[in-house]
C-alpha positions in Angstrom: 7.3 -73.4 11.5 3.8 -73.7 12.0 3.4 -69.8 12.3 5.2 -69.6 9.0 2.8 -72.0 7.4 -0.1 -70.1 9.0 1.1 -66.6 7.7 1.7 -68.2 4.1 -1.9 -69.4 4.1 -3.2 -66.0 5.3 -1.1 -64.4 2.4 -2.5 -66.7 -0.2 -6.1 -65.9 1.2 -5.4 -62.1 0.9 -4.1 -62.5 -2.6 -7.0 -64.4 -3.8 -9.3 -61.8 -2.2 -7.5 -59.0 -3.6 -7.7 -60.6 -7.1 -11.3 -61.2 -6.6 -12.0 -57.4 -5.4 -9.9 -56.0 -8.3 -12.0 -57.7 -10.6 -15.1 -56.4 -9.0 -13.8 -53.1 -9.3 -13.8 -53.0 -13.0 -17.7 -53.4 -12.5 -18.0 -50.5 -10.1 -18.2 -46.8 -11.5 -18.2 -43.5 -9.8 -19.2 -40.2 -11.3 -17.9 -36.6 -11.0 -19.5 -33.4 -12.3 -18.0 -30.1 -13.1 -19.6 -26.8 -14.2 -22.7 -27.5 -12.2 -23.3 -30.7 -13.8 -22.6 -29.4 -17.3 -19.9 -32.1 -17.7 -19.8 -35.5 -16.2 -17.2 -38.2 -16.1 -17.7 -41.7 -15.0 -14.8 -43.9 -14.2 -14.4 -47.7 -13.2 -12.9 -48.7 -10.1 -9.8 -50.0 -12.1 -9.0 -46.3 -12.9 -10.2 -46.3 -16.4 -12.6 -43.7 -17.9 -16.0 -45.3 -18.6 -17.9 -42.3 -20.1 -18.1 -38.6 -20.6 -21.3 -36.5 -20.7 -21.3 -32.8 -22.0 -24.5 -30.9 -21.8 -25.2 -29.2 -25.2 -25.7 -26.0 -23.5 -21.9 -25.7 -22.8 -20.9 -26.2 -26.1 -19.9 -22.9 -27.5 -17.3 -22.5 -30.2 -16.3 -19.2 -28.6 -15.6 -20.8 -25.2 -13.8 -24.1 -26.0 -11.2 -23.2 -23.3 -14.0 -23.3 -20.7 -15.3 -26.5 -22.0 -11.7 -28.0 -21.9 -11.6 -27.0 -18.3 -14.9 -28.7 -17.2 -13.9 -31.7 -19.0 -10.4 -31.9 -17.4 -12.0 -31.3 -14.0 -14.8 -33.9 -14.4 -12.2 -36.5 -15.7 -9.8 -35.8 -12.7 -12.3 -35.7 -10.2 -13.9 -39.1 -11.5 -10.4 -40.7 -11.5 -9.5 -39.7 -8.1 -13.0 -40.7 -6.8 -12.2 -44.3 -8.6 -8.9 -44.4 -7.1 -10.3 -43.5 -3.5 -12.9 -46.3 -4.1 -10.5 -49.1 -4.9 -8.3 -48.0 -2.0 -11.3 -48.5 0.4 -12.3 -51.8 -1.1 -8.8 -53.2 -1.0 -8.2 -51.6 2.6 -11.0 -53.9 3.8 -8.7 -56.8 2.8 -5.5 -55.7 3.9 -7.1 -54.2 7.2 -4.8 -51.1 7.2 -1.6 -52.8 6.4 0.7 -50.7 4.6 1.8 -52.9 1.8 4.0 -51.2 -0.9 2.4 -51.1 -4.3 -1.2 -51.5 -3.0 -2.5 -48.0 -3.3 
């Protein structure tokens, strides 16, 4: 019974740490650029898009398809980087445990 209580305390501590880290991830950002820096997307650690910068040189009405591809690539890369950052930070808490729903 003592082992069970110890396990419950550890689980509660882990949950508290995970909540803290998830709160911190909202404040952390990652950037990803496409087209040699022509389009840069910034994502938060919680997986939301924080910003998008487009170099005015890439804005050409005749090449909208290219701009759309660059924006898509930059946003996709930033969101993937944010997901990797979150998994790394949360992994520090779970110490490699394979817990369903946590990344």
